[in-house]
C-alpha positions as CSV (number, residue, x, y, z in Angstrom):
1,X,-8.8,-7.5,-11.2
2,X,-6.8,-8.2,-8.0
3,X,-4.0,-5.9,-9.2
4,X,-6.4,-3.0,-9.9
5,X,-8.1,-3.6,-6.5
6,X,-4.7,-3.5,-4.7
7,X,-3.8,-0.2,-6.4
8,X,-7.2,1.3,-5.5
9,X,-7.0,0.2,-1.9
10,X,-3.4,1.6,-1.6
11,X,-4.3,4.9,-3.2
12,X,-7.5,5.3,-1.1
13,X,-5.6,4.5,2.1
14,X,-2.8,6.9,1.4
15,X,-5.2,9.7,0.5
16,X,-7.3,9.0,3.6
17,X,-4.2,9.0,5.8
18,X,-3.1,12.3,4.2
19,X,-6.5,14.0,4.9
20,X,-6.7,12.6,8.4
21,X,-3.2,14.0,9.2
22,X,-4.1,17.3,7.7
23,X,-7.6,17.9,9.1
24,X,-8.8,15.3,11.6
25,X,-6.1,15.1,14.3
26,X,-5.8,17.4,17.3
27,X,-4.1,20.6,16.6
28,X,-0.7,19.6,18.0
29,X,-0.5,16.5,15.7
30,X,-1.9,18.3,12.6
31,X,-0.1,19.5,9.6
32,X,2.2,18.3,6.9
33,X,5.2,19.8,5.4
34,X,4.6,21.1,1.9
35,X,7.9,20.3,0.2
36,X,7.4,16.8,-1.1
37,X,4.6,16.4,-3.6
38,X,2.6,13.6,-1.9
39,X,1.1,12.4,-5.1
40,X,4.6,11.6,-6.4
41,X,5.2,9.7,-3.1
42,X,1.9,7.8,-3.7
43,X,3.0,7.0,-7.3
44,X,6.3,5.6,-5.9
45,X,4.5,3.6,-3.3
46,X,2.1,2.1,-5.9
47,X,5.0,1.2,-8.2
48,X,7.1,-0.4,-5.4
49,X,4.1,-2.5,-4.1
50,X,3.2,-3.6,-7.6
51,X,6.8,-4.7,-8.3
52,X,7.1,-6.4,-4.9
53,X,3.8,-8.3,-5.3
54,X,4.8,-9.5,-8.8
55,X,8.3,-10.5,-7.6
56,X,7.0,-12.5,-4.6
57,X,4.3,-14.2,-6.6
58,X,1.3,-12.7,-4.8
59,X,-1.0,-13.0,-7.9
60,X,-0.6,-16.7,-8.4
61,X,-3.4,-19.2,-7.7
62,X,-3.6,-20.3,-4.0
63,X,-6.5,-22.8,-4.4
64,X,-4.4,-25.8,-3.5
65,X,-2.0,-24.1,-1.2
66,X,-2.3,-23.9,2.6
67,X,-3.2,-20.6,4.2
68,X,0.1,-20.4,6.0
69,X,1.9,-20.2,2.6
70,X,-0.4,-17.5,1.4
71,X,0.0,-15.5,4.7
72,X,3.8,-15.7,4.5
73,X,3.8,-14.4,0.9
74,X,1.6,-11.5,2.0
75,X,4.0,-10.6,4.8
76,X,7.1,-11.0,2.6
77,X,5.7,-8.8,-0.1
78,X,4.6,-6.1,2.4
79,X,8.0,-6.0,4.0
80,X,9.8,-5.9,0.6
81,X,7.5,-3.1,-0.7
């Protein structure tokens, strides 16, 4: 369930940022180049985060671990991904 939720949050955030950049910013900051297919970029982001989270051990149980250890794993996996 955590893995699916991470993928959904990542996809929603990417698509929201895409639409904000395309429509909601002032005119001088608006617009995106059309050359890269942004859905391919999203797919690569999802794959890299999934691999990074698995590699660092983000989906292990943290019930008996201190919060600092959990926080450091989150930071490490985000910087790797």
